[in-house]
N, C-alpha and C positions, 0 to 999 in steps of 0.2 A: 297465202302469198309468200310464204317462206321467210317472214320477218322474225328475227330472233327476239326473245324476251327473257326476262329474269324469271327463273322457276318459282321463286317465292311468291309470285303473284297469284298462283293457284291457291295458296293458303290464305292470302289476303281476303278472299271472298268470305271464308268462314270467320275470320277475325273482324271483318266489317259487319257481317250480317247478324251475328249473335248479339252484340251490344244493341244494335238497332231494334231487334225483336224484343229484347229486354226492356228498352226504353218505351216502346209502344205499349207493352203490357203494363208497365208501371204508370204511364200517363193515363191509361184507361182505368186503372184501379186505384189511383192515388187518393181519391176521395171516398173510396169504398170503406165500409165498416170493417171489412176483413183485410185491411191494408197490410197488417203484419204477416198474415198467411201468404198474401200475394208476393211479398218480398222474397220469401222462400221459393215460391212458385216460379219466380223469374229465373232461378238457377236450375229448376227441374223441368222446365218446359221441354217437351219432346224434341222440338226443333233445335233448341239451344243445346241440349245434351247430345243430339246426333251430330250437329256441326262441330262442336268443340271436342266431343268424344272421338269422332273420326280423325280429327286433326291430331289429338294426343296419341291415339293408337298408331297412326302413321309415323309420328315422330319416334315413338318407343320401339316399333317393330322394324323400322328402316327398310332397306332394300330386300332383306330376307322375307319380311312380312309381306311386302308388296308382291314378291314372286309367288308366295304361297296363296295369297288371296286374290290376285289379279283376275283369275278366271271367273271368280264369283262376283267381284265388285266392279272391276274395270271393264272387262269385255262386254257384259250386257248393259252397261250404263247408257250408251247412246240409244239403244232400242227402248229401254224402260223409260228414259227421259222423253222420248218421242211419244210414247203411249200416255205418259202423265200429262204432257203439254196438250195433247189432243183432248184428253178429258177436261183439263182446265179450260181449254178453248171452248169446248161445248158449254161448260158452265158459264163462262164469260159471255158467250154468244146468246145464251138464254136470258141474260140480264141486260142486254143492250137497250131494251126499252126503258130501263130505269134511268138512262141518261136524260130523258126528257124532263124528269123531275129534278135532276141535279143542277141543271143550267150549265153554262159554258165554263164556269170557274174551275171545277175539278178537272175537266178535260184539258183546259189550258195549263193547269198545274202539272198534269201528267206529261206535258211537253216542256214547259219552261224549267221545271225543277231538274230534269235530267241534263239540260244544257248548263245550268248552274253547277251541278255536281261534276259534270265533265270538265268544265273550266277549272274547278278546284283540283280535280284529279290531274289534269295536265300541268297545272302550276306546281303542285307538289311533286309530281313525277320528274319534271324538269329541274326543280330545285334540289332534289336529292340525287340527281345524276342518273336516273333510269334511262335506258336506251329508248329509241323511238318505239319499238314494240312494247316495252314495259310501260312506257308513259301512256301509250294508247290503251293498253289493258287496264291500267289504273283508272283512266278516264271512263272506260266502258263500265267498270265496276262501280265507280262513283255516280255514273249516270243511270244505272239500271235500278229499276224497282226490283223487289224480291219477287221473282215469279214462282218460286217453289216453296221455300222454307217459311217465309212470313205468312202467306195465305193459310198454310196448314196451322201455324202457331196461332194466328188470330182466330181462325174458326174454332180451335179448341179452347183457347184461353179467354177469348172475348166473344162469346157466342151471340151477344146482342149487337155486335158490329155489323154494319151493312156490307155484304159481300160485293156489292157494286163498287165500293171504294177500294177494298183490299184485293179483289180478284179481277173484276172487269176492267178497271182503269189500267192496272199494270199490263194485263194481257191484251186488251183491245186497243190501247192507245200508246203506252210507253214502249212496249216490246216492238210493235210494228214501226214506230217512229225511230227507235234506236237502230233496228236492223236495216231499214231503207235509207235513212238520211243521217242519223246520228253517228253511227260507227265510221262511215266514210269521212264525215266532218271531223270527228275526233282524231282519226288517223292523220289527216292533213294538218290539223292544228298541232298535233304532237310532232310531226315532221318539222314544222316551222320552228318550234321551240327546242328541239333536240338536235 
């Protein structure tokens, strides 16, 4: 729609997602006998290293680095992301039957938690003076489940976790909700406050 936004919001995703993944791993392992080893694992989880490492490489290499690696990282991103999301969608779809055993609580959580996150994002965005576009993006980030990095991190770091919770709920409930109803709602709420 051609709405301007602050460029630093692209980096906000990595800055928000990495601590969330680390907290999830810590919460799952805090009572484990190997808790000390897990603390070190928090900082070496593949997803956390890739998120924060890519951010650091981008900062250190600047525009020159972007120009040199854009053809490898930037140009194929949309196509690779599409293939990845299709694969994740197939995995989520294969587990839709698991919803019967979960009850309505987790599905409701996958809708009302994004609304809470979006409201917090809109409030913070407006309070710090972000533009309408920037506030909307912060709301979308705060409302979104991790559709890519967290499922990968959880499947590797917490193999006993139920994929229906970390994979199916975000992809089959939160993602469609945000795309169809959430983002337009966040966009309008952001317009009102900015």
